[in-house]
C-alpha positions as CSV (number, residue, x, y, z in Angstrom):
1,M,31.0,-18.5,-8.2
2,G,34.6,-19.7,-7.4
3,K,35.2,-23.3,-6.5
4,I,35.0,-24.3,-2.9
5,H,38.3,-25.6,-1.5
6,L,37.5,-27.3,1.7
7,N,41.1,-28.2,2.5
8,N,42.4,-24.7,1.9
9,P,40.0,-22.0,3.4
10,T,42.5,-19.3,2.6
11,K,42.5,-20.1,-1.1
12,N,38.7,-20.2,-1.1
13,T,38.5,-16.8,0.6
14,K,41.0,-15.3,-1.9
15,E,38.9,-16.6,-4.8
16,D,35.7,-15.3,-3.3
17,D,37.3,-11.9,-2.7
18,S,38.6,-11.8,-6.2
19,L,35.1,-12.6,-7.6
20,R,33.6,-9.8,-5.5
21,V,36.2,-7.3,-6.8
22,S,35.5,-8.4,-10.4
23,V,31.8,-7.9,-9.9
24,L,32.3,-4.5,-8.4
25,S,34.7,-3.6,-11.2
26,E,32.1,-4.5,-13.9
27,A,29.4,-2.6,-12.0
28,L,31.4,0.6,-11.6
29,P,30.7,2.2,-15.1
30,Y,27.0,1.4,-14.7
31,I,26.9,2.9,-11.2
32,Q,28.5,6.1,-12.6
33,R,26.2,6.1,-15.6
34,F,22.9,5.8,-13.6
35,A,23.7,7.9,-10.6
36,G,21.1,10.7,-10.6
37,K,19.0,9.0,-13.3
38,R,15.5,7.8,-12.8
39,I,14.4,4.1,-13.0
40,V,10.8,2.9,-12.6
41,I,10.4,-0.6,-11.3
42,K,7.2,-2.6,-11.5
43,Y,7.4,-5.1,-8.7
44,G,5.3,-8.2,-9.1
45,G,5.1,-12.0,-9.7
46,A,6.9,-14.6,-7.5
47,A,9.2,-11.9,-6.1
48,M,6.2,-10.7,-4.1
49,V,5.3,-14.0,-2.5
50,N,8.6,-15.8,-2.0
51,N,10.4,-14.5,1.1
52,E,13.9,-15.0,-0.1
53,L,13.1,-13.2,-3.4
54,K,11.4,-10.4,-1.5
55,E,14.5,-9.9,0.5
56,A,16.7,-9.9,-2.6
57,V,14.5,-7.3,-4.3
58,F,14.5,-5.0,-1.2
59,R,18.3,-5.3,-1.0
60,D,18.6,-4.5,-4.7
61,I,16.4,-1.4,-4.3
62,A,18.4,-0.3,-1.2
63,L,21.7,-0.7,-3.1
64,L,20.5,1.1,-6.2
65,S,19.2,4.0,-4.0
66,S,22.4,4.2,-2.0
67,V,24.5,4.8,-5.1
68,G,22.3,7.6,-6.2
69,V,19.8,6.1,-8.6
70,Q,16.4,7.8,-8.2
71,L,13.9,4.9,-8.0
72,V,10.1,4.7,-8.2
73,V,8.5,1.3,-7.3
74,V,5.0,0.4,-8.6
75,H,3.4,-2.7,-7.3
76,G,0.3,-4.8,-7.7
77,G,-0.8,-7.6,-5.3
78,G,-3.1,-10.1,-7.1
79,P,-2.3,-13.2,-5.0
80,E,-2.9,-11.5,-1.7
81,I,-6.1,-9.9,-3.1
82,N,-7.3,-13.4,-4.0
83,Q,-6.5,-14.7,-0.5
84,W,-8.5,-12.0,1.2
85,L,-11.5,-12.3,-1.2
86,K,-11.5,-16.0,-0.4
87,K,-11.4,-15.3,3.3
88,L,-14.3,-12.9,3.0
89,G,-16.3,-15.2,0.8
90,I,-16.3,-12.8,-2.1
91,S,-16.3,-14.5,-5.5
92,T,-13.9,-13.2,-8.2
93,Q,-14.0,-13.3,-11.9
94,F,-11.5,-12.6,-14.6
95,R,-12.3,-11.5,-18.1
96,D,-9.7,-10.7,-20.8
97,G,-7.0,-11.2,-18.1
98,L,-8.5,-8.5,-15.9
99,R,-10.3,-8.9,-12.6
100,V,-14.0,-7.8,-12.9
101,T,-14.2,-5.4,-10.0
102,N,-17.5,-4.4,-8.3
103,A,-17.7,-2.1,-5.3
104,E,-17.3,-4.9,-2.7
105,T,-14.2,-6.2,-4.5
106,M,-12.8,-2.7,-4.8
107,D,-13.0,-2.3,-1.1
108,V,-10.8,-5.3,-0.6
109,V,-8.4,-4.2,-3.4
110,E,-7.9,-0.9,-1.6
111,M,-7.5,-2.5,1.8
112,V,-4.9,-5.0,0.5
113,L,-2.9,-2.9,-1.9
114,I,-2.8,0.4,0.0
115,G,-3.1,-0.9,3.6
116,R,-1.1,-4.1,3.6
117,V,1.1,-4.8,0.5
118,N,2.3,-1.2,0.1
119,K,3.4,-0.9,3.8
120,Q,5.1,-4.3,3.7
121,I,7.3,-3.2,0.8
122,V,8.0,0.2,2.4
123,N,9.0,-1.5,5.7
124,G,11.2,-4.0,3.9
125,I,13.1,-1.3,2.1
126,N,13.4,1.0,5.1
127,R,14.7,-1.9,7.2
128,L,17.8,-2.1,4.9
129,G,18.7,1.5,5.4
130,S,16.9,3.3,2.5
131,Q,14.0,5.7,3.0
132,A,10.8,4.6,1.2
133,V,7.5,6.4,1.3
134,G,4.2,4.6,0.5
135,L,1.7,6.2,-1.9
136,S,-1.2,5.3,-4.1
137,G,-2.3,6.9,-7.3
138,I,-4.9,8.7,-5.3
139,D,-2.3,10.7,-3.2
140,G,-1.7,14.2,-4.6
141,N,-3.7,13.1,-7.7
142,L,-0.6,11.3,-8.8
143,I,-2.6,9.1,-11.2
144,Q,-6.0,10.0,-12.5
145,A,-8.1,7.1,-13.7
146,R,-10.8,6.6,-16.3
147,P,-13.0,3.5,-16.7
148,W,-11.3,0.8,-18.7
149,G,-12.9,0.1,-22.1
150,N,-16.7,0.5,-21.9
151,G,-16.9,-0.1,-18.2
152,S,-17.8,-3.7,-18.6
153,H,-15.2,-4.8,-16.0
154,G,-16.6,-2.5,-13.3
155,L,-14.1,-0.5,-11.3
156,V,-11.2,-1.4,-13.5
157,G,-9.4,1.7,-14.7
158,D,-6.9,3.0,-17.2
159,V,-4.6,6.0,-16.8
160,S,-6.0,9.3,-18.0
161,N,-3.5,11.6,-16.5
162,V,-0.2,11.6,-14.5
163,N,0.9,14.3,-12.1
164,T,4.5,13.6,-11.1
165,D,4.8,16.9,-9.1
166,V,4.1,15.0,-5.9
167,L,7.2,12.7,-6.6
168,E,9.7,15.4,-7.4
169,P,10.6,16.6,-3.8
170,L,10.7,12.9,-2.6
171,L,13.1,11.9,-5.4
172,L,15.3,14.9,-4.9
173,K,15.6,14.2,-1.2
174,G,16.6,10.6,-1.9
175,Y,13.3,8.9,-0.9
176,V,12.0,5.9,-2.8
177,P,8.3,6.3,-3.6
178,V,6.4,3.0,-3.5
179,I,3.1,3.3,-5.4
180,S,0.1,1.0,-5.3
181,S,-1.9,0.9,-8.6
182,V,-5.1,2.3,-7.2
183,A,-6.4,5.6,-8.6
184,S,-9.6,7.7,-8.7
185,T,-11.6,9.2,-11.4
186,E,-12.6,12.9,-11.6
187,N,-15.7,12.1,-9.5
188,G,-13.5,10.5,-6.8
189,R,-14.4,6.9,-7.5
190,S,-11.5,4.5,-6.8
191,H,-10.5,2.2,-9.7
192,N,-8.0,-0.7,-9.8
193,I,-5.4,-0.2,-12.6
194,N,-3.0,-2.8,-14.0
195,A,0.4,-2.1,-12.3
196,D,2.3,-2.6,-15.5
197,T,0.2,0.2,-17.1
198,V,0.8,2.5,-14.1
199,A,4.6,1.9,-14.2
200,G,4.8,2.5,-17.9
201,E,2.8,5.8,-17.8
202,L,4.8,7.0,-14.8
203,A,8.1,6.2,-16.5
204,A,7.0,8.1,-19.6
205,S,5.8,11.1,-17.7
206,M,9.1,11.3,-15.8
207,K,11.2,10.7,-18.9
208,A,12.8,7.9,-16.9
209,E,16.1,6.3,-18.0
210,K,14.7,2.8,-17.6
211,L,11.4,1.0,-17.0
212,I,11.9,-2.5,-15.5
213,L,9.2,-5.0,-15.2
214,L,9.8,-7.9,-12.8
215,T,7.8,-10.9,-14.1
216,D,7.7,-14.7,-13.9
217,T,9.2,-15.2,-17.3
218,P,12.8,-14.8,-18.6
219,G,11.6,-12.1,-21.0
220,I,10.2,-12.1,-24.5
221,L,10.6,-15.6,-26.1
222,R,10.6,-16.4,-29.8
223,E,9.3,-19.9,-28.9
224,R,6.8,-20.2,-26.1
225,D,8.2,-22.1,-23.1
226,D,11.6,-22.4,-24.8
227,Y,13.8,-20.3,-22.5
228,S,16.8,-20.6,-24.9
229,S,14.8,-18.5,-27.4
230,L,15.0,-15.5,-25.2
231,I,15.3,-12.2,-27.2
232,R,18.0,-10.1,-25.4
233,N,17.5,-6.9,-27.3
234,I,14.6,-5.8,-29.5
235,G,13.4,-2.6,-31.2
236,L,10.0,-1.1,-31.1
237,N,9.0,-2.2,-34.6
238,Q,10.2,-5.7,-34.0
239,A,8.2,-5.8,-30.7
240,K,5.1,-4.7,-32.5
241,E,5.5,-7.3,-35.2
242,L,5.8,-10.1,-32.5
243,I,2.5,-9.0,-31.1
244,D,0.8,-8.8,-34.5
245,K,2.1,-12.3,-35.4
246,G,0.9,-13.7,-32.1
247,I,4.4,-14.7,-31.0
248,V,3.9,-12.4,-28.0
249,N,0.5,-13.3,-26.5
250,G,-1.4,-13.9,-23.3
251,G,0.0,-12.1,-20.3
252,M,3.1,-11.0,-22.2
253,T,1.0,-8.8,-24.5
254,P,0.2,-6.0,-22.0
255,K,3.8,-6.1,-20.7
256,T,5.3,-5.7,-24.1
257,T,2.7,-3.1,-25.1
258,C,3.6,-1.2,-21.9
259,C,7.2,-1.2,-22.9
260,I,6.4,0.0,-26.4
261,R,4.3,2.9,-25.1
262,A,7.0,3.9,-22.6
263,I,9.8,3.9,-25.2
264,S,7.7,5.7,-27.8
265,K,7.1,8.5,-25.1
266,G,10.8,9.0,-24.4
267,V,11.9,6.3,-21.9
268,S,15.4,5.3,-23.0
269,A,15.0,1.5,-22.4
270,A,12.4,-0.9,-21.0
271,H,13.3,-4.3,-19.6
272,I,11.2,-7.4,-19.0
273,I,13.2,-9.6,-16.5
274,D,12.7,-12.7,-14.5
275,G,12.0,-11.8,-10.9
276,R,12.4,-15.5,-9.9
277,I,16.1,-15.0,-10.1
278,P,17.6,-13.5,-6.9
279,H,19.0,-10.0,-7.4
280,A,17.5,-9.8,-10.9
281,L,17.5,-6.0,-10.8
282,L,21.2,-5.7,-10.1
283,L,22.0,-8.3,-12.8
284,E,20.1,-6.4,-15.4
285,V,21.3,-2.9,-14.4
286,F,24.9,-3.5,-13.4
287,T,26.2,-6.2,-15.6
288,D,27.3,-6.3,-19.3
289,S,25.0,-9.2,-20.3
290,G,21.9,-8.5,-18.3
291,I,19.3,-11.3,-17.8
292,G,16.1,-10.3,-19.6
293,T,14.8,-8.6,-22.7
294,M,15.6,-5.0,-23.3
295,V,13.3,-2.9,-25.6
296,V,14.8,0.2,-27.2
297,N,13.9,2.6,-29.9
298,E,15.7,1.7,-33.1
299,N,16.2,5.4,-33.9
């Protein structure tokens, strides 16, 4: 930002105005490029629990929508699920990074994700002048689930099929679909699916221009916990190598894998960005440098 000149408010105002004009000028070609294009955003991490970050994300979504970008927002809600399980005295267990989900836990997951978190996001976006519509994977058979792995994690699912027909009229009319990562199997049994996975499969099915994952890390790092080792741009083969070598590990593995799958299925670019930075979405989409890691197809 420009320097603050306490003794000359006029000068300060002029510098601020000049900065705003410069920012808008840099954003213009990106606004023109992405108008009418589709971007899938996975909303999660600290940006879901910090009120200031929430507001910044909602504003970013409203602005992107107002300049003609067709957005789909996919969300999880792990922290709030944990809070409600604790309130209700239901123990929770994680295995391989996934919540082991029995029928009792699944009831809470549905209540929290579909009934609370989803509507809070919809309300936040609508309040800023955009038109958001809340859905789950169950609505219109948008997402069909299958049990994850061998079913050892209970009602944890994977994506078996995507039906984007339900989204088409909403997107064409300028609405922002907000989707909770709950889906049902062929026999109608609800399953909890990793939100990154849902976002990636939706982006692939829609041939989205971009998939953006809001996380609590700057992106893919060459050295763990060394933010200066952030990889700004990476190709599919390089990303796979980093997973194979264990450089990408832990919670970053499913996120990176999600990006790889989306790119290999036709998404133009996938981004892993730090949702702890206010207006991270706009910084990644509308600036030359961006702020996170962009995964692309080398070809």
